[in-house]
C-alpha positions in Angstrom: -15.5 22.8 -23.1 -13.4 25.8 -22.3 -11.9 27.5 -25.3 -8.1 27.9 -25.6 -8.5 31.7 -25.4 -10.2 31.4 -22.0 -7.5 29.0 -20.7 -4.8 31.5 -21.7 -6.6 34.4 -20.1 -6.9 32.4 -16.8 -3.2 31.5 -16.9 -2.3 35.1 -17.5 -4.5 36.3 -14.6 -2.9 33.7 -12.3 0.6 34.8 -13.2 -0.2 38.5 -12.6 -1.9 37.9 -9.2 0.3 35.1 -7.8 3.5 36.5 -6.5 6.6 34.3 -6.3 7.8 34.1 -2.7 11.3 35.4 -1.8 14.1 33.0 -0.9 14.1 34.1 2.7 10.3 33.3 3.0 10.6 29.7 1.8 11.7 27.3 4.5 10.9 23.8 5.6 10.3 24.6 9.2 10.4 22.6 12.4 7.4 20.4 11.4 9.2 19.0 8.4 12.4 18.4 10.5 10.3 16.6 13.2 8.7 14.5 10.5 12.2 13.6 9.1 13.4 12.6 12.6 10.3 10.5 13.1 10.9 8.7 9.8 14.5 8.0 10.8 13.3 6.6 14.2 10.8 4.4 12.4 13.4 2.9 10.1 15.7 2.2 13.1 12.8 0.6 15.0 12.0 -1.6 12.0 15.6 -2.6 11.6 15.9 -3.7 15.2 12.6 -5.5 15.0 13.7 -7.4 11.8 16.9 -8.4 13.5 15.0 -9.7 16.5 12.6 -11.7 14.4 15.4 -13.2 12.3 17.3 -14.2 15.5 14.1 -15.9 16.8 13.5 -17.7 13.6 17.2 -18.9 13.5 16.9 -20.1 17.1 13.7 -22.0 16.4 15.3 -23.6 13.3 18.3 -24.6 15.4 16.0 -26.1 18.0 14.3 -28.2 15.2 10.9 -26.5 15.4 10.5 -26.3 11.6 12.0 -29.7 10.7 14.8 -30.1 8.3 15.3 -29.0 4.8 16.8 -32.3 3.6 14.4 -34.8 2.1 13.7 -37.9 4.3 16.1 -40.7 3.5 14.7 -44.1 3.4 16.5 -46.7 5.4 17.5 -50.0 3.7 14.7 -52.5 4.0 15.1 -56.0 5.4 13.7 -57.6 2.2 16.0 -59.2 -0.3 16.0 -57.8 -3.9 14.6 -61.2 -5.1 11.5 -60.6 -3.0 10.9 -57.2 -4.6 8.4 -56.9 -7.5 10.0 -56.7 -11.0 10.5 -53.3 -12.4 8.4 -52.4 -15.5 10.5 -49.4 -16.4 13.5 -51.1 -18.0 13.8 -53.3 -21.1 12.5 -56.8 -20.8 14.7 -59.8 -21.5 11.9 -62.3 -21.8 11.4 -63.8 -25.3 
């Protein structure tokens, strides 16, 4: 392990040797601006692509490709209630 004294000496040496750049020397440059414009273009492209896919999904849903969200309703059967089996869920009246 490095001793704390050694660490302090290294930090002091770095501070003495490393010069702080002047304000006029620090700039983002054309590369960063180009990257920024490319990121904007990517977001716009993704937005148009999302809109296109959502429209396609809505058109497919309107055409009935996915089926309906409502549960299937059962149509009334032709059997009479007396023909149906007795229910075992309710209270019994037999004594």
